[in-house]
C-alpha positions as CSV (number, residue, x, y, z in Angstrom):
1,M,5.3,-21.7,-9.0
2,S,4.1,-22.7,-5.5
3,L,0.8,-21.1,-3.9
4,E,2.8,-19.6,-1.2
5,K,4.8,-17.7,-3.6
6,I,1.6,-16.6,-5.4
7,V,0.2,-15.2,-2.2
8,H,3.5,-13.7,-1.4
9,K,3.1,-11.7,-4.7
10,E,-0.6,-10.9,-3.9
11,N,0.6,-9.4,-0.5
12,K,3.4,-7.4,-2.1
13,A,0.9,-6.1,-4.7
14,K,-1.4,-4.9,-1.9
15,K,1.6,-3.1,-0.3
16,K,2.7,-1.4,-3.5
17,V,-1.0,-0.2,-4.2
18,L,-1.1,1.3,-0.8
19,E,2.2,3.0,-1.3
20,L,1.2,4.4,-4.6
21,E,-1.9,5.8,-3.2
22,Y,0.1,7.3,-0.4
23,D,2.6,9.0,-2.9
24,Q,-0.4,10.3,-5.0
25,Q,-2.0,12.0,-2.0
26,N,1.3,13.7,-1.0
27,Y,1.9,14.8,-4.6
28,I,-1.7,16.2,-5.0
29,K,-1.2,18.2,-1.7
30,Y,2.0,19.7,-3.0
31,L,0.3,20.7,-6.2
32,L,-2.6,22.3,-4.3
33,D,-0.5,24.1,-1.8
34,Y,2.0,25.8,-4.4
35,S,0.2,26.3,-7.4
36,P,0.0,30.1,-8.7
37,D,-3.7,29.4,-9.5
38,F,-6.3,29.2,-6.7
39,Q,-7.4,25.6,-5.9
40,I,-10.4,24.9,-3.7
41,T,-12.0,21.6,-2.5
42,L,-15.7,21.8,-1.5
43,D,-18.3,19.3,-0.3
44,G,-21.6,18.9,-2.1
45,E,-23.2,21.8,-0.2
46,G,-20.6,24.2,-1.0
47,K,-18.6,24.1,2.2
48,I,-14.8,24.6,1.7
49,R,-12.8,21.8,2.7
50,R,-9.4,22.8,1.4
51,V,-7.8,25.8,0.0
52,N,-4.2,26.7,-1.3
53,Q,-2.1,29.9,-0.7
54,A,-3.3,31.5,-3.9
55,F,-6.9,31.4,-2.7
56,E,-5.7,33.0,0.6
57,E,-4.1,35.9,-1.2
58,I,-7.3,36.4,-3.3
59,T,-9.6,36.5,-0.5
60,G,-7.5,38.2,1.9
61,K,-8.3,35.5,4.5
62,K,-6.2,32.9,6.2
63,K,-6.8,29.1,5.6
64,E,-8.2,28.6,9.0
65,E,-10.9,31.3,8.4
66,L,-11.8,29.8,5.1
67,I,-12.2,26.2,5.8
68,G,-15.7,25.3,7.1
69,S,-17.1,28.5,5.5
70,F,-19.3,28.5,2.4
71,I,-18.0,29.4,-1.1
72,Y,-21.1,31.3,-1.8
73,E,-19.3,34.4,0.0
74,F,-17.2,34.5,-3.1
75,I,-19.1,32.6,-5.8
76,P,-23.0,33.0,-6.0
77,E,-24.7,29.6,-5.6
78,E,-26.4,29.7,-9.1
79,I,-22.9,30.2,-10.6
80,L,-21.5,27.4,-8.7
81,K,-24.1,25.1,-9.8
82,K,-23.6,26.2,-13.4
83,L,-19.8,25.5,-13.0
84,K,-20.5,22.2,-11.4
85,A,-22.8,21.2,-14.4
86,E,-20.3,22.1,-17.0
87,I,-17.4,20.5,-15.2
88,I,-19.3,17.3,-15.0
89,Q,-19.6,17.5,-18.9
90,E,-16.0,17.8,-19.1
91,K,-15.9,21.4,-20.3
92,R,-13.3,23.8,-19.5
93,V,-15.3,26.9,-18.3
94,K,-14.0,29.9,-19.8
95,D,-17.0,32.1,-20.3
96,I,-17.8,32.5,-16.6
97,K,-16.2,35.5,-14.8
98,I,-16.8,36.5,-11.2
99,K,-16.0,39.9,-9.6
100,V,-14.7,39.7,-6.1
101,N,-14.2,42.8,-4.0
102,R,-11.7,43.2,-1.2
103,P,-10.4,46.4,0.4
104,G,-8.4,48.4,-2.2
105,R,-8.8,45.7,-5.0
106,E,-11.3,44.4,-7.5
107,L,-10.5,40.9,-8.7
108,L,-12.1,39.1,-11.7
109,L,-12.0,35.2,-11.2
110,G,-12.3,33.0,-14.4
111,D,-10.9,30.5,-16.6
112,F,-12.5,27.9,-14.2
113,S,-11.9,24.0,-14.5
114,G,-12.2,21.1,-12.1
115,M,-13.7,17.7,-11.1
116,V,-16.7,16.3,-9.5
117,F,-16.5,12.9,-8.0
118,T,-18.0,10.8,-5.3
119,T,-16.1,9.2,-2.5
120,K,-16.6,5.5,-1.2
121,E,-18.8,7.0,1.5
122,R,-21.0,8.4,-1.4
123,E,-20.1,12.0,-0.5
124,T,-20.0,14.5,-3.4
125,I,-16.5,16.4,-3.6
126,I,-16.0,19.3,-6.0
127,Y,-12.3,20.3,-6.9
128,L,-12.4,23.7,-8.4
129,S,-9.5,25.8,-9.9
130,G,-9.3,29.2,-11.5
131,R,-7.3,32.4,-11.7
132,D,-7.5,36.2,-11.2
133,M,-8.1,37.4,-14.7
134,A,-6.9,40.8,-13.9
135,T,-3.3,39.4,-13.8
136,E,-1.5,39.6,-17.0
137,R,-2.3,36.6,-19.2
138,R,0.6,34.9,-21.2
139,I,0.9,32.0,-23.5
140,L,1.8,28.5,-22.0
141,S,5.4,27.7,-22.3
142,P,6.0,25.4,-25.3
143,N,8.8,23.7,-23.4
144,L,6.3,22.8,-20.7
145,M,3.8,21.5,-23.2
146,K,6.3,19.2,-24.6
147,L,7.3,18.0,-21.4
148,N,3.7,17.1,-20.6
149,E,3.2,15.4,-24.0
150,N,6.4,13.3,-23.2
151,L,5.1,12.5,-19.8
152,E,1.8,11.3,-21.1
153,K,3.7,8.9,-23.7
154,K,5.7,7.5,-20.7
155,V,2.6,6.8,-18.6
156,M,0.9,5.2,-21.7
157,K,3.9,2.9,-22.3
158,K,4.1,1.9,-18.6
159,T,0.4,1.3,-18.5
160,K,0.8,-1.2,-21.4
161,E,3.5,-3.1,-19.7
162,L,1.4,-3.2,-16.5
163,K,-1.3,-4.8,-18.6
164,K,1.1,-7.3,-19.9
165,V,2.1,-8.3,-16.2
166,Q,-1.6,-8.5,-15.5
167,Y,-2.3,-10.9,-18.2
168,Q,0.5,-13.2,-17.2
169,L,-0.6,-13.2,-13.6
170,I,-4.2,-13.9,-14.0
171,Q,-3.3,-17.3,-15.9
172,T,-2.7,-18.9,-12.5
173,E,-5.6,-20.0,-10.3
174,K,-6.3,-17.9,-7.1
175,L,-4.7,-14.7,-8.9
176,S,-8.0,-13.0,-9.8
177,L,-7.5,-10.6,-6.8
178,I,-4.0,-9.7,-8.0
179,G,-5.4,-9.2,-11.7
180,E,-8.0,-6.7,-10.2
181,L,-5.1,-4.9,-8.2
182,V,-3.1,-4.4,-11.3
183,T,-5.8,-3.2,-13.3
184,S,-6.6,-0.7,-10.5
185,V,-2.9,0.3,-10.4
186,A,-3.0,1.0,-14.2
187,H,-5.9,3.2,-13.7
188,E,-4.7,5.0,-10.7
189,V,-1.3,5.8,-12.4
190,K,-3.3,8.1,-14.6
191,N,-4.5,10.2,-11.7
192,P,-1.1,12.1,-11.2
193,L,-1.1,12.7,-14.9
194,A,-4.7,14.2,-14.7
195,I,-3.6,16.5,-12.0
196,I,-0.4,17.5,-13.8
197,N,-2.4,18.3,-16.9
198,L,-4.9,20.4,-14.9
199,I,-2.0,22.6,-13.5
200,V,-0.1,22.8,-16.6
201,Q,-3.2,24.1,-18.5
202,H,-3.3,27.0,-15.9
203,L,0.3,27.8,-16.1
204,E,1.0,30.8,-18.5
205,N,4.3,31.3,-20.0
206,K,5.8,33.2,-17.0
207,Y,4.2,34.4,-13.7
208,A,7.7,34.6,-12.4
209,D,10.8,32.5,-13.3
210,H,10.9,30.6,-10.0
211,Y,7.3,29.4,-10.6
212,T,8.2,27.8,-13.9
213,I,11.2,26.1,-12.4
214,E,9.1,24.8,-9.5
215,K,6.7,23.3,-12.0
216,L,9.2,21.8,-14.1
217,K,10.7,20.1,-10.9
218,A,7.4,18.9,-9.9
219,I,6.7,17.2,-13.2
220,Q,10.2,15.6,-13.0
221,R,9.5,14.3,-9.6
222,N,6.4,12.8,-10.7
223,I,7.9,11.0,-13.8
224,K,10.4,9.4,-11.3
225,S,7.6,8.5,-8.9
226,I,5.6,6.7,-11.7
227,D,8.7,4.9,-13.0
228,K,9.7,3.8,-9.4
229,T,6.2,2.5,-8.7
230,I,5.9,0.7,-12.1
231,Y,9.3,-0.8,-11.7
232,R,8.4,-2.3,-8.5
233,L,5.1,-3.7,-9.9
234,L,6.9,-5.2,-12.9
235,N,9.5,-6.9,-10.8
236,F,6.8,-9.0,-8.8
237,S,7.3,-11.9,-11.1
238,R,11.1,-12.3,-10.5
239,I,12.3,-14.5,-7.8
240,S,13.9,-12.5,-4.8
241,H,17.2,-14.0,-3.3
242,S,17.4,-11.5,-0.7
243,L,19.7,-12.7,2.3
244,F,19.0,-12.8,6.2
245,D,20.6,-10.0,8.0
246,Y,20.6,-8.7,11.5
247,Y,17.4,-6.8,12.3
248,N,15.5,-5.2,15.2
249,I,12.0,-6.5,15.1
250,N,10.7,-3.1,16.3
251,E,12.2,-1.5,13.3
252,I,10.6,-4.0,11.0
253,L,7.3,-3.1,12.5
254,E,7.8,0.6,12.1
255,K,8.4,0.1,8.5
256,L,4.7,-0.7,8.2
257,E,3.5,2.5,9.7
258,P,3.1,4.6,6.8
259,I,1.0,1.8,5.2
260,L,-1.0,1.3,8.2
261,R,-1.6,4.9,8.8
262,H,-3.0,5.1,5.2
263,F,-5.5,2.3,5.3
264,L,-6.4,1.9,8.9
265,P,-10.2,2.5,9.5
266,E,-11.1,5.4,11.8
267,N,-12.9,3.2,14.1
268,I,-9.9,1.0,14.7
269,K,-6.9,2.1,17.0
270,I,-3.5,0.2,17.1
271,I,-1.7,0.4,20.3
272,K,2.0,-0.5,20.1
273,K,3.9,-1.7,23.2
274,Y,7.4,-2.3,21.9
275,D,10.4,-3.3,24.2
276,A,12.9,-0.5,23.5
277,K,15.8,-2.7,24.6
278,L,15.0,-5.5,22.3
279,P,18.2,-7.1,20.8
280,Q,18.8,-7.7,17.1
281,G,18.1,-11.0,15.5
282,W,19.1,-12.9,12.2
283,F,16.0,-12.4,10.1
284,D,14.6,-12.0,6.6
285,S,13.0,-8.5,6.8
286,D,11.0,-8.6,3.8
287,Y,9.2,-11.9,4.7
288,L,8.5,-10.8,8.3
289,E,6.9,-7.8,7.0
290,Q,4.6,-9.8,4.7
291,A,3.8,-12.2,7.8
292,F,3.0,-9.2,10.1
293,L,0.8,-7.7,7.3
294,N,-1.2,-10.8,7.0
295,L,-1.8,-10.9,10.7
296,I,-2.8,-7.3,10.8
297,Y,-5.2,-7.8,7.8
298,N,-6.9,-10.6,9.6
299,A,-7.3,-8.5,12.7
300,L,-8.7,-5.7,10.9
301,R,-11.3,-7.9,9.0
302,A,-12.3,-9.2,12.4
303,M,-13.1,-5.8,13.7
304,K,-15.5,-4.5,11.0
305,D,-17.4,-2.7,13.8
306,G,-14.3,-1.1,15.3
307,G,-11.9,-2.1,18.1
308,K,-8.4,-2.0,19.1
309,L,-5.3,-4.0,17.9
310,Y,-2.4,-4.4,20.5
311,I,1.0,-5.1,19.0
312,T,3.7,-6.0,21.5
313,T,7.2,-7.0,21.5
314,S,9.4,-8.4,24.3
315,F,12.6,-10.4,25.0
316,D,12.3,-13.9,26.4
317,S,15.4,-14.2,28.4
318,T,14.9,-18.0,29.2
319,R,14.4,-19.1,25.6
320,K,16.7,-16.5,24.2
321,G,14.4,-15.2,21.7
322,I,11.7,-12.3,20.6
323,I,8.1,-12.7,21.5
324,M,5.6,-10.7,19.3
325,K,1.8,-10.6,20.1
326,F,-1.0,-9.4,17.8
327,E,-4.2,-9.1,19.9
328,D,-7.4,-7.8,18.5
329,T,-10.8,-7.1,20.2
330,G,-12.7,-8.6,17.3
331,V,-15.5,-11.3,16.9
332,G,-13.2,-14.2,17.7
333,I,-12.5,-17.5,16.1
334,P,-14.9,-20.6,16.9
335,E,-13.1,-23.2,18.8
336,E,-13.8,-25.9,15.9
337,N,-11.9,-23.6,13.6
338,L,-8.7,-23.0,15.6
339,K,-7.1,-26.1,14.8
340,K,-7.7,-25.5,11.0
341,I,-6.7,-22.0,10.5
342,F,-3.2,-22.7,9.6
343,N,-4.3,-25.2,6.9
344,P,-3.9,-24.1,3.3
345,F,-7.1,-23.0,1.7
346,F,-9.0,-22.7,4.9
347,S,-10.8,-19.4,5.3
348,T,-14.0,-18.0,6.9
349,H,-13.8,-15.0,4.6
350,E,-15.5,-15.1,1.1
351,E,-12.8,-12.9,-0.3
352,G,-9.9,-14.8,1.2
353,T,-7.7,-17.4,-0.4
354,G,-7.2,-19.2,2.7
355,L,-3.3,-19.0,2.4
356,G,-2.3,-16.0,4.6
357,L,-2.0,-17.7,7.8
358,S,-0.4,-20.8,6.3
359,I,2.3,-18.6,4.7
360,C,2.7,-16.8,8.1
361,Q,3.4,-20.1,9.7
362,N,5.8,-21.2,7.0
363,I,7.7,-17.8,7.4
364,V,8.0,-18.3,11.1
365,K,9.3,-21.9,10.6
366,E,11.9,-20.7,8.2
367,H,13.3,-18.5,11.2
368,K,12.9,-21.7,13.4
369,G,10.2,-20.1,15.4
370,T,6.7,-20.9,16.5
371,I,3.2,-19.3,16.0
372,S,0.3,-19.9,18.1
373,V,-3.3,-18.7,18.5
374,E,-5.8,-18.1,21.3
375,S,-9.3,-16.9,20.8
376,K,-12.7,-16.4,22.5
377,L,-15.8,-15.7,20.6
378,G,-17.0,-12.0,21.2
379,K,-13.8,-11.2,23.0
380,G,-11.0,-11.3,20.4
381,T,-7.9,-13.2,19.1
382,I,-4.3,-13.3,20.1
383,F,-1.5,-14.6,17.7
384,T,1.8,-15.2,19.3
385,I,5.2,-15.4,17.5
386,F,8.5,-16.6,18.9
387,L,11.6,-16.1,17.0
388,P,14.9,-17.5,18.4
389,L,18.0,-15.3,18.3
390,E,20.4,-18.0,17.2
391,K,23.2,-17.1,14.6
392,R,22.6,-18.4,11.2
393,K,24.5,-18.5,7.9
394,E,23.4,-16.5,5.0
395,K,20.3,-18.3,3.4
396,K,18.7,-17.8,0.2
397,R,14.8,-17.8,-0.2
398,M,13.5,-21.0,-1.8
399,V,12.5,-20.7,-5.5
400,D,9.4,-22.8,-5.3
401,G,8.1,-21.6,-1.9
402,I,9.1,-19.9,1.5
């Protein structure tokens, strides 16, 4: 297996991890919004960051009124501290009940559970869930419990398969990063299950028939999501023989939008200047996505203190081809390194493999195109790609390289 093929797998792994995280966030949002039990997310000071519809109904206030206010209006500070302490010890808090008065109705909140965790920015986040104990309590549906057990078995089985793939990958030099990514995915795959467990534990036999149906569908969707993601991961080791086809470069770049939106730092802005009249060309979409992602990753790493990345496309009528520019406002590249950056294993980043730009160059050459670089220290860097629009016969990707 060539080094170029190895790094291709590495970049595909990065992309799949980001997709998984994106899917997880959407699923968690769904569970929060539509659970019949109230769900609250707080910061370390007790300020409300997020609530669902059930909590709006309990308090009689709209989401806009609640977000930014303190939870102590509903839950006394000393009780919240006790809840937090017991949740940290992984206890299900059943012995604390809180009376909440609202016009014409007295509520008794209880059966609390939740999670306390710290973000990458070292910010404490409290996730709290509970119910109105005045509502008729019922026994959790045996069918839901069985479904949940089956789901757990499926995830455990898939996790073992992921570990097997991880073992195979880390035998090759330069794959330590992919090993870490696969391990991370195996761990993160448990997160949807943890959330599902939390919600299913709160469900009683029947709040109303449609609630049970909704939750069953939610579990089924999650199973499909996990299966789909793990299937993609397990197929990294197989050789792809996708064919070239007619594509619009703008559309290939737009396919990266969900990923960029997810991991783009807040202090970096991407400015797109796409030629709306760009003609189609005979391209390999998957490999061009990989090349574009490599260039974008490099640009982001060059702008750790913030900046702008300009991505432009245009048509060169003289040479009959597409021009793409990736221009960042980062630290720039020293002149003595400009001639080396496309060399395999050359990298100025400690965590880099030194293969990303070499692979980019090979992908462009496979399209009979060119890639060049301009840079000024303290000003930024511009990578320019030219791809001709000549018609080509269907072409399989090489087995041992790009």
